[in-house]
Structure formats: C-alpha cells, structure tokens
N, C-alpha and C positions, 0 to 999 in steps of 0.2 A: 504494500500500500504506500503510495507516495506521501511524503511528509514535507509540508511547506512552512516556511517562516517568512516574516516581513521585517525588513531592515528598519531600524529606528533612526529617525532624523535627529540631528542636534546633540549627539552624544560625545562629540570629540573632547569636550571639557571634562567629562567624567574620568576620574582617575581611580585605579585600583587601590584599595586601602589595605590590602593584605600585609601581614607583618613579615612575610617571607619575600625574598628576592627571586626572580625579578618582579617588580611591581608594575607589570604590564597585564593587559587583559589576556594575552596568550599564556603568560605564566599562571594567571588566575585559572584559566581553563585547564591547564595541565594539573595544577594542584587539586582542583575541584573534581576532576574526572579520574585522576590517577592513571592517565593514559599518556603515551608519548605523543608529542605534537605531530600531526600528519604533515608530510611534505607538501601535499597538494590541497588546494581549497576544497572544502567539503560540499560545495554546491555541485549538484549532479551535472555531469558532463564537462566540468571545468578541470583543466589541467594546469592552471597557473599555480605558482608557489603561494603558500600561506604567508600573509604579511601582517594581518591584524586579528585581534579578537573582536569580532563584530557583535554589537548589541542588536538582538532580534526579539521578535514576539512570534507566537504561533496562534493558530485559530482556537485552541482549546481554552486559553485564558489570557486575554490581551493585557491583563494587569501584570503578568510575570515577565520579567526581562531575563533573557538568556544570553549566553556568550557562545559563539561558534567560531572556529578558525576559517577565515575568509581571505581571499585575495583582495586587493584594493578595488578591482572592478566590481565584485559583488558587494563589497562594503559600501559602495557609492550608489547602489541601485535605489530607486525611489521607494518610499515606504508603502506605496500602493501596489508595488509589483511583487507577486509571490515568487519566492526562490525555493525550488525543490532541492532537498538535501540528498546526498548519497545515502545508500543503505547503511544502517548501523552507526549513524553519527550520534555521539553523546552530547547532549546539551549540558551546560553548566550554568547555575544560577548567577545572575549578573547584578544583583542588588548590592551596592557598596556597603550598606548598613547591616545586611543580613548574611551575605554569602562570602565576604572577604574574611579570610582566616588569619 
C-alpha cells in the first residue's frame, strides 16, 4: 500500500534540540529510529543523495510532525503535493519539545 507524506513549509528555522551530536534533523532521525542513514532519498523513485531531515505530515494525523531523510529536491516540494515514500521507511517524531532526546 503506498504511503504518502506532505512537506511542511517554513521549517528551516526549527533546530534540533537533542542533547547528542550531531544536532541536525538527520542525526535526530538516526537516533530516533536507531537505523543507519540511507544513502538515497526515501521518496519513491528518487535516486538523489540524502541531504536533509525533512519535516513532513501524513494523512493519518496532520497534527504530528515527522522527520524523513530527503534530498533537497523533495524537501522543497510544495506542501500541497503528496510525496510517496519507498517501502519500509521509518518515520521519526519531529517535535522539538517532545521527540528530541
């Protein structure tokens, strides 16, 4: 079953508040999922290198912010454009006050 997320606009000023280094959203994703960082963007059909931990929402609960490893191209997609994820992608909570460890 396809899984779609929607990019969040205006999140570039959000900074990871984790106590561990690196204090990046990619580092946050690695710590939160306990998985190695994929080399390629997790958007289905994309072969570009991972560059950022992108803030996204899904259709299930639009109040929850998630982090996924994206290339810059998919990180810049409009929030109205659904992005299908590759199979078995793990989302990581992206709330600075709740999910940063």
